[in-house]
Backbone as CSV, one residue per row, in Angstrom:
resi,resn,N_x,N_y,N_z,CA_x,CA_y,CA_z,C_x,C_y,C_z
1,UNK,86.024,-75.377,106.993,87.443,-75.602,106.793,87.628,-76.828,105.901
2,UNK,88.435,-76.676,104.873,88.643,-77.757,103.924,89.828,-78.614,104.363
3,UNK,89.647,-79.911,104.346,90.698,-80.832,104.755,91.487,-81.288,103.542
4,UNK,92.790,-81.519,103.706,93.609,-82.025,102.604,93.499,-83.533,102.483
5,UNK,92.788,-84.157,103.410,92.586,-85.605,103.359,91.106,-85.878,103.095
6,UNK,90.856,-86.937,102.366,89.470,-87.337,102.178,89.378,-88.827,102.479
7,UNK,88.212,-89.268,102.845,88.052,-90.671,103.194,87.578,-91.450,101.989
8,UNK,88.340,-92.477,101.639,87.877,-93.410,100.617,87.739,-94.748,101.327
9,UNK,86.938,-95.616,100.823,86.630,-96.879,101.485,87.801,-97.590,102.131
10,UNK,88.997,-97.504,101.542,90.135,-98.239,102.083,90.984,-97.414,103.042
11,UNK,90.609,-96.197,103.310,91.380,-95.392,104.260,91.495,-93.952,103.798
12,UNK,92.306,-93.192,104.502,92.498,-91.787,104.158,93.526,-91.663,103.053
13,UNK,93.339,-90.679,102.198,94.309,-90.398,101.150,94.250,-88.908,100.844
14,UNK,95.354,-88.344,100.385,95.323,-86.926,100.013,94.289,-86.696,98.915
15,UNK,93.555,-85.603,98.985,92.447,-85.370,98.057,92.893,-84.965,96.658
16,UNK,94.146,-84.544,96.478,94.592,-84.113,95.153,95.320,-85.217,94.383
17,UNK,95.268,-86.432,94.865,95.935,-87.557,94.219,95.016,-88.125,93.134
18,UNK,95.536,-88.266,91.879,94.676,-88.702,90.775,94.488,-90.210,90.649
19,UNK,95.087,-91.003,91.544,94.917,-92.451,91.487,94.304,-92.940,92.784
20,UNK,93.698,-94.112,92.724,93.023,-94.678,93.884,93.494,-96.114,94.098
21,UNK,93.771,-96.455,95.337,94.213,-97.806,95.676,93.165,-98.829,95.224
22,UNK,93.646,-99.900,94.561,92.759,-100.961,94.106,92.245,-100.783,92.688
23,UNK,92.344,-99.574,92.134,91.871,-99.333,90.766,92.953,-99.664,89.754
24,UNK,92.529,-99.925,88.505,93.441,-100.299,87.426,93.518,-99.151,86.415
25,UNK,94.749,-98.842,85.994,95.005,-97.769,85.030,95.928,-98.293,83.940
26,UNK,95.834,-97.707,82.748,96.767,-98.025,81.670,97.822,-96.936,81.640
27,UNK,99.084,-97.349,81.499,100.168,-96.368,81.478,101.369,-96.922,80.743
28,UNK,102.274,-96.021,80.373,103.523,-96.401,79.723,104.660,-96.141,80.703
29,UNK,105.568,-97.097,80.805,106.723,-96.943,81.682,107.694,-95.984,80.995
30,UNK,107.986,-94.861,81.668,108.786,-93.791,81.070,110.223,-93.762,81.555
31,UNK,110.485,-94.343,82.720,111.809,-94.232,83.313,111.993,-95.368,84.311
32,UNK,113.189,-95.449,84.892,113.482,-96.441,85.923,113.865,-95.702,87.195
33,UNK,113.260,-96.100,88.322,113.562,-95.475,89.602,114.875,-95.980,90.176
34,UNK,115.311,-95.393,91.286,116.584,-95.754,91.923,116.650,-97.218,92.329
35,UNK,115.515,-97.784,92.710,115.482,-99.179,93.157,115.309,-100.161,91.995
36,UNK,115.230,-99.626,90.762,115.089,-100.484,89.590,113.654,-100.703,89.145
37,UNK,112.698,-100.117,89.863,111.288,-100.243,89.477,110.995,-99.327,88.290
38,UNK,110.056,-99.767,87.443,109.606,-98.916,86.358,108.848,-97.731,86.922
39,UNK,108.902,-96.604,86.210,108.240,-95.392,86.653,107.247,-94.962,85.572
40,UNK,105.991,-94.905,85.947,104.938,-94.436,85.035,104.354,-93.154,85.608
41,UNK,103.688,-92.405,84.759,102.989,-91.205,85.240,101.525,-91.312,84.827
42,UNK,100.660,-91.091,85.801,99.221,-91.059,85.554,98.763,-89.675,85.966
43,UNK,98.298,-88.877,85.002,97.927,-87.483,85.242,99.082,-86.750,85.928
44,UNK,100.296,-87.000,85.451,101.529,-86.382,85.957,101.891,-86.818,87.379
45,UNK,101.290,-87.882,87.863,101.538,-88.412,89.207,102.383,-89.676,89.073
46,UNK,103.476,-89.750,89.829,104.435,-90.847,89.698,103.907,-92.133,90.326
47,UNK,104.010,-93.227,89.555,103.641,-94.557,90.042,104.815,-95.493,89.762
48,UNK,105.335,-96.144,90.804,106.417,-97.107,90.664,105.827,-98.498,90.439
49,UNK,106.377,-99.201,89.436,105.855,-100.514,89.063,107.020,-101.492,88.911
50,UNK,107.202,-102.413,89.872,108.303,-103.367,89.766,108.110,-104.342,88.599
51,UNK,109.228,-104.821,88.084,109.171,-105.833,87.021,108.846,-105.293,85.653
52,UNK,109.059,-103.996,85.434,108.786,-103.398,84.130,110.049,-102.698,83.631
53,UNK,110.038,-102.361,82.341,111.164,-101.635,81.763,110.641,-100.494,80.900
54,UNK,111.523,-99.561,80.593,111.141,-98.389,79.800,110.511,-98.836,78.483
55,UNK,109.383,-98.205,78.154,108.676,-98.507,76.915,107.529,-99.484,77.071
56,UNK,107.485,-100.214,78.193,106.373,-101.140,78.425,105.060,-100.360,78.530
57,UNK,104.029,-100.838,77.850,102.680,-100.285,78.005,101.891,-101.321,78.771
58,UNK,101.484,-100.966,79.978,100.915,-101.947,80.908,99.645,-101.435,81.578
59,UNK,98.875,-102.400,82.089,97.762,-102.085,82.982,98.308,-102.239,84.385
60,UNK,98.082,-101.220,85.212,98.645,-101.172,86.559,97.522,-101.138,87.584
61,UNK,97.590,-102.037,88.556,96.672,-101.987,89.694,97.415,-101.290,90.829
62,UNK,96.848,-100.219,91.338,97.486,-99.431,92.399,97.390,-100.195,93.716
63,UNK,98.547,-100.397,94.360,98.592,-101.160,95.612,98.783,-100.274,96.833
64,UNK,99.413,-99.115,96.658,99.642,-98.218,97.785,99.738,-96.791,97.268
65,UNK,99.095,-95.851,97.964,99.092,-94.451,97.549,99.687,-93.586,98.657
66,UNK,100.644,-92.758,98.261,101.240,-91.763,99.157,100.911,-90.379,98.618
67,UNK,101.336,-89.357,99.341,101.012,-87.992,98.940,101.653,-87.617,97.604
68,UNK,102.889,-88.058,97.360,103.602,-87.646,96.147,103.861,-88.765,95.154
69,UNK,103.500,-89.994,95.498,103.739,-91.120,94.608,102.835,-92.275,94.980
70,UNK,102.819,-93.260,94.099,102.037,-94.468,94.370,102.854,-95.674,93.913
71,UNK,102.418,-96.849,94.336,103.040,-98.096,93.919,101.964,-98.967,93.306
72,UNK,102.334,-99.705,92.279,101.367,-100.566,91.621,102.012,-101.839,91.146
73,UNK,101.168,-102.727,90.627,101.642,-103.990,90.068,100.984,-104.191,88.715
74,UNK,101.680,-104.889,87.839,101.154,-105.143,86.499,100.012,-106.140,86.588
75,UNK,98.926,-105.838,85.879,97.776,-106.740,85.808,97.988,-107.627,84.594
76,UNK,98.101,-108.913,84.830,98.287,-109.877,83.720,96.907,-110.373,83.278
77,UNK,96.723,-110.416,81.981,95.418,-110.849,81.465,95.475,-112.269,80.965
């Protein structure tokens, strides 16, 4: 029987999610969410990033992963 959850070092996460908590991705902010956070898509998966605006091209560190979305923060170099 195949499980929809898989174990990654930091806990359980849905197996079809293309991002991983703690990893860094490059993305472009495409929209603004209801709470004012920037919205990026990584492999068509929504990631909310506070403190960004449409058009920003940023490196995002994923801080929390849910089944249908994730939250991240901008990595400053």
